[in-house]
N, C-alpha and C positions, 0 to 999 in steps of 0.2 A: 368648574365653569367651562373649561375647554371641551368637555364631553359633547356639548351641543355642536360646536364647530367640527369636532373630530368625527361626528356621525355624518357629516355632509360629504359630498363628492365634489371634486373640482369640475368646473364648467369650462368649455372651450372659450377662449378669449380671442377677439379679433381686433386688428388695428382699427382705429377710429373710435373704439370704446374708451371713454374717459377713465383715467385712474381715479382711485378713491381720493376724496378730499382729506386734508389732515384731520378734520373732525370725524369723518367716517372711519378713517384708519384708527384714530384714538379709541373710538367706541368698540371696534373689533379687537384692538390690542387689550382692552380691559377684560376680554373674554378668554384670554390665554394666559399662560404662566407669566408672572411678573418679571421673569428673567429675559423675556424678549423686549427689544427696544426699537423704536423708530430711528432710522438714520437721521442725521441732521436735516436732510432735505425732505424727509418723510416720503421718499421714493422706494424704501425698502425696510424690512424688519430683519434684525439679526440677534443671534444669541451665541454665547461661547459656552461650550460644554467641556468639563474637565474630567479626566479619567486617571486611574492609577497606573496604567501601562499601555503599551502600544496595542496589545491584543484586544483590550476592552475598547480602545478608540476605534479600531478597525471593525469590531463587532457592531458598534453603534453605527458607523458609516455604512456598513452593509445593510443593516436594518433600515436606515434612512433611505438608501438607494432603492430598496424594495418599495417603500412607500411612494417615493418620487416616480418610479416607473408605473405603479398602479394608477396613480393620480395624473400621470403625464404632465407633471409640473416639477421642474428640477431647480434646486437651489444652487447657489455658488457656495463652494466649500473651501475652507482653508484647514488643512490637516497637519498635525505634528505628532510627535511621540505620544503625548498624553493630553491632547486637546483637539477639538474640532469647532471651528467657527462656521456657523450656518447663516446664510443670508438669502432671504426670499424677496424677489421682486417679479413683476410680470412684464417681461420685455415687450410683449405685443401691445401693451397699453402705456409703456414707458413710465411705470409707477406701480403702485400697489393695487391689487384686486382682492376680492374675497378669497380667491384660491390660495394666496400667500398665507392667510390666517388659518384656513382649513388645513393646509399642510403643516404649519407650525403646531397646531393643536394635535395633529396625529404624531408628529415627532415627539411632542411632550409625553406621549404614552409609551415610548420606548424605554424599557428598564435600563437604568444606568449602572447597575451593580456590576 
């Protein structure tokens, strides 16, 4: 399912654009991996990735950074020896935009091996 979102490109967001409603966010959430979750306030989506070792964690982070730079949409990351927590939100709209789900779908395509 995430292939459709992953094929899209992020669009510039400007202040004054309303964030997605919880219902809109839920509909887009259904189109990506079931491991992504809305935060309690529905202002962000997040997912925790687990890895065997630091090398694999950092390889994933570097691939994610490449996607973020291409899309010009950057997540908040929490990184440890064998995990990475990824959180997407659109600061310009103070909540979620389609860009967050586009990037999440692209991140889902990164090989985790």
